[in-house]
N, C-alpha and C positions, 0 to 999 in steps of 0.2 A: 326183369328187368327193375332197375334199379327201384322206381317209387313203387311200385306192386311189392317190395318187399318189406317196408315201412310204413305203416300205415295213421294217419290220426288219430281213428275211432276201430274198433272192437265192433261188427256188427252183429248185432245177438239177433238170428232170425225168429219170427215169429214175436217180435217184442216189441213195443212202441218207444224203449230206452235207448238211446246210445250212452252206451259206458267206454270210459276210457281203459289204454290196456296199460300192463304195468310196463314203466318207461325202461328197467333195466332187461328187463325178456326182451324187448324190440329190439332196441341198441345190441344187442347181445347176436338178435337175428342178423339186423343190418349186417356188422363188422363179419359174422360169420359167412353169411349168404352171401352176399356182394363185395366187400372187399379185400376178402380172401381168394376169391374167383378172379376180378378186374384187377389186382390192386398197381397196376400198371396204368391203367386208364387213370388215376387218380393225384396222377404227378402233375396235376394242372397250375401251371402260371396265369392265374385268370386278374385282371384289373376290372373293378364293375367300371359302370358309365358312371360320369357324374353331372348334371346338367349345366350349363351354366345358369347362375341367378347374378347376372350383375350389367349383360348387354343389351341392350330393349329389345323385342320383340316385333320387328318389322318386316319383316318378310319369309321364305317357305324355308331360309336355310337359317336363320335367326329362330324361328320357331320349333325348327329339327333339337336344335341343338340345347334348345330348353325347358324339352319336357323328357319325360323318361317313362319307360314299360319295366313295371317291377319285376327284379331276375333275371335284366335281361345286362348284354352287354355289345359293345358295336363289333362288325364287324366288317373286313376292309374291302370285301369284293361286292358285288352288285347280289340281286338274290339267286344264288348259283345253278337256277333252277331249269332243266335241259331243254331242248325243244322241244319236245314231244313228250311232257308228262302223262303218265297212266294213271296216278297215286289218286286219281276222284277230282274233286273240286268244291269250292268255299262258295258257302251263303254267307255275305255280310251284310250288315245295316247298313242306310241307305249315307249315312254320312252320323260325324260323332265332333260335340263342343268342345276345345277347349279353353280355360281361361285361369286368371291368378290361382292359386290353391285350392283346382278342383280337381278330381279325379272322373275317370268314365272306365264302367268295365263292356268290354266289344265281345258279343259272344259271337264264335266263328263254327257256324254248324259245316260239317261235310257232307256230302253225298259220295257215291259208290267208290267207296272204301275200297282197295282189294282186303279182300279174306282172311281175317290173321294178322291185320297190323292197326295201329293205333297212329295217331299224331302224336308225335316223339316232342318235335318244336315247332314254333313260328317265326318266322321270316318275316321284317316290316321294310318300308321303304319308303321316305315322304318323297315325293314327286318329284324331279329338279334336283336331286341335293345325293349328295355318295351318304347319307348315313345310313345306314340297316341296322337294324336292332336283331338281335339274335336272341330268341325267350323258350329256355328251356317248358316244354309242360309234363305237369300232373297227370297221367291218364286216368288217373281215379279222382282226381274231386269233382268232377259231374256227379259221379255215384254218389258219392258222399253227398253231395248237395242234393241230390235228388232221396238220399236215404232220412237226412235231417226235414228237408221239406215236408215227405210225409208223415215223421212225428209230429211235425208244430201241427200239420193239418189236423191231426188227430185231437189234439188239444185246442184246437181251434184261433192258434196263434197268427194262423195265415188261414187262405181260402184253399179248399179242394182245387182253382181252378190254377193256382201258383204251384202246387205240391205235383198235380199234372203235367206242366210244362215245364218243371225241371226235370220229371223223368222221362219227358219224352226227347228234350236234350239230352241229357244222358245216355237213351237209346241212341241217338244219331251218332255217337261219336263227338258231340260238342265241347268243344276247346272255351275259355276265356280268357282275355288279358286285360292287363290293367292297366290304363292311358293316367299318367301323372301332369297337372300342366305345370306351368311355372311355379316357381315357389318362393314368393316373394317375402318371405316373413309375414308376421302378424302386424306389421306397422309397418313395412316397405311400400313404397313406389311401386304400383304393378310394372312388372316387364310387359305386359302387354296393354303398351299404352294408347288412347285412344282419346278424344276428343269429351262423346256420350256414352253414359254408360250403354250395354247394348248394340255398339257396336262394331260393324264385324273388321278385324284388323287386317288378317289373313287370312285366304281361300286357298285351300292344296285339297290333295288327295295321298291317302295312304294305301299302296299295292301290298298286298298279301300272299304268301305263301308255305303250304307244310307243309314237311319233310314226316318219313313216315318209319314206322320201324316193325317190325314184326314183335307177336308179343309175345312170344318165347323168349326173345333178347335180351342185351343189354343195351341199354341207350347207346349211341355214340358217344364220343370227348367231346361235346360240345366249345371245349376251350380254346378247341384248335379253327380254322377259316376252313380245314376241308377236314374229311373225315370218309371213314366208311359209307358206300354210296353215295356220295353225293351228287354222282354223273350219270346215278341209274334212274332214268324217269319212272320205272318203277314205284320209290319211294316217296316219291315228290306228286303235289296236289297242283292244278293249274294254279295261277293266279288271279286273285278276285279285285275289288278294286271301289274303295269307298273315300266317301268327302272329308275333309273335315276344314272346322271356319276355328279360329281364332278370334275372341272376344273379349273388348273390354268392359273391365267389371273393378269394381270401389273395392279395397282391400281396406282389413281393419283387424286390431288384437279380438275381435268377434264376427266371425263370417262366416256365413254358411252358402253354401255353389248347391242347385239341382241340375244332372242334365238326366236326359233319359232316351234311349235306344229308336225310337217310330217319328215318321213327323211326317209330309207329305211332300216337301220340299228337299232339297239337296242342303241346304241352314242358309243357303242366299237370299231366296228370290219372298214374296210376297203372297200371299194366297187368301180366301177366304178361311177362316177358323172351322166351319164348320162342318168339314173333314177332316181339321188337324187332331192331334194327339195333345189337348194343353194341360200338360201337370201345372199345379201347384203349391209353390213354398209357404209351408205358416210358420211363424216363428210367437208362441203366446210367452210375452213374459210374466217376473213376479207379482207383477198388480195386475194380472189376467188381460192389458192388452195387447190386442193378435194385429201383429203385422201381413199384413198379407196383399193382393191385388187389390181390394177395397181399403185397404186401408194401410199407405205405402210407406207411412213412417210414426214413428211414436216420439214422445216426451223423454227417451230415454236415447236417441243420438241413431236409434234404428231405422233401418230406411232400405224399401227392394228398391232394390235401382234396376234391376233390371226383369223386365216381366216377357216370357216368350211364349206365344200362341199356337206355333207352326211346328212345333218338333224340336226334339234333342236339348234344348235351353239354350244358354243357363238359365234359369232363375237365383236370386242373388243379392241375399239380404246382407249389409253389413253395419256397422255402429263404428261412427267415428268418432266415438269417445268411446274410454271405459264402458261398462255394460255395468249396471248397481248389481249388485248380489242378490241370488235368487236364485229359484227354481225356473229353469227354461222347458219349454215341450216345443221341442220340431216334427214337424208333420209336411206329408206328401197328398195334395188330393187333387183325384182325374178331376177336372173339371167340368162340367154338363154344360153341355154347348146348346141344349133344348133337342138334340136330333137322336135319332135309336143306334148314329154309328159308336160303336165300341172296337177299340182296339189296344189289346192288351198290352200293355210294354213294363221293359225291365226297366229301374231306375236307379242312380246314382245319388248319395246327398254326402258332399263333406264338410268339415265341422274343423273351422282354428277355432279353437279357442280355450280359454287356463295353458297357455303356452304350450299347446299340443295341435296334432293333430289325427285326426279320425276318418277312416269312407265310410258309409254303410250304405246298403244295397237292398231290393226287393223286387217284385214285381208287382201289377198294379192292374186290375181287370173291374172296378167297381168304381162307378162317378158316384160325385159329392160325398163320400163314405172318407173322412180320413183315416190316412195310415202312420201310425206314429214309426217315426222312424227313432228318436234317443230322447230321452228329458235327463238333463243332468242341472246342478248347481251348481253357479258359479259364485266363487269364494276365494279366500286365501288358499293356498298349494291346493287348489280343484283338479281333476284330472279329467278327460273325458271318460267315459266308459268304454271300454275295447268293445269290439260287434260281437265276437264269440261268446264271453261273459253276459250279455244281456238274456240267451239263452238259459233258464232256468234247467230245463231238459238235460242240458250236455255238459259234463263235467271235463274239464278241463288241468288234467295234471299233468299234462304232455307239453313240453314244448312242440313248435311246429317241426314238420316232417323237412327234413335239412334239403336245401332247393339243391340241382347238380355243383352248384360251388361253393357248398358248404360240406358235400361230401366228401373232397378229398384232405378236410380237414378232420376229420371225425375219422377218414382211414389211415390218413397219416399218422395220428392218433393210437388206434388202436396195433399199428405194427410196430410202433415204439414200444410199446409196452410187452 
């Protein structure tokens, strides 16, 4: 299996540390064990999907053209799932929220997978469109995330509940796909255009199915619209569906958006918040002014323009003018609505600042206790911290493991040598 040959981390048994392996030894192992065995597979002519960043989002079709899934490409056919899939089923969040310059991590939990198989790719289709995304999956990702979470919990950086949830997800063979909303830039007009921030512009749904590969085999060449096993029901899970809502929010040179994976409606209805998963986004400015639901604006032009209380988000804080220089702290808080109800949830925070964007993720179980997302300084030449660099217990002297599309370049270069 391609992604099992090169790992991002070497996991040291009985140790609370994760250390990175030697880059050259990993590269040699990759090229010797994979490229030499399946060189023909890597003659890939792949054009990555480029989302439309100029057409306003007004319906399902324009929404599907404006978003992107990490490491994905478009496939010209519908999800090619056989009529009688026998590869198990998928559990998805009820809905996902999409807004300008935001991201969401969608966790997919399988059940009933055949023994000895793993999810090697995911296909996503927007309802009513011909837009089909093919997303190769690294089957080691969940195991690595669980190992990292265990170390963080031992050092009290996260809760034991968060580490346990990560391990349960990995043990279930879960995979995560990253959905990015339209990129309007740091100061452009939002592509998802509405009248009032928080307005739902488009409601639709996603259909998702997963293709399986044997644990002891090389993953198929996903650069093609067809591949070995594509018509075999054993290799396909059944299709699952989740809702989507595209929400209008403000954009600017400094914008922060929060989404999460649990709620009590499909994102389009209204209900009492007594049972809702209500996360809140907080920003503390250099002068200690805190922007959140009880103080929605600041003298520095910061504004919480969207406050969601039913689940999925978005919470959006945007600066209509360049913010003053200094240190900014971004936090997530699980709102205490006065009940004993507690539903843990994953969250994603997208930050646009310093002429760049970053995405930070986590899992929250405790109400009222602020969870630090990131702290950084806005100044001339500033950059946003890389999420992986925020963790002092992990050494990253390796580049990321090449995805399925980058592997062809590595193998081609090795063959040329």
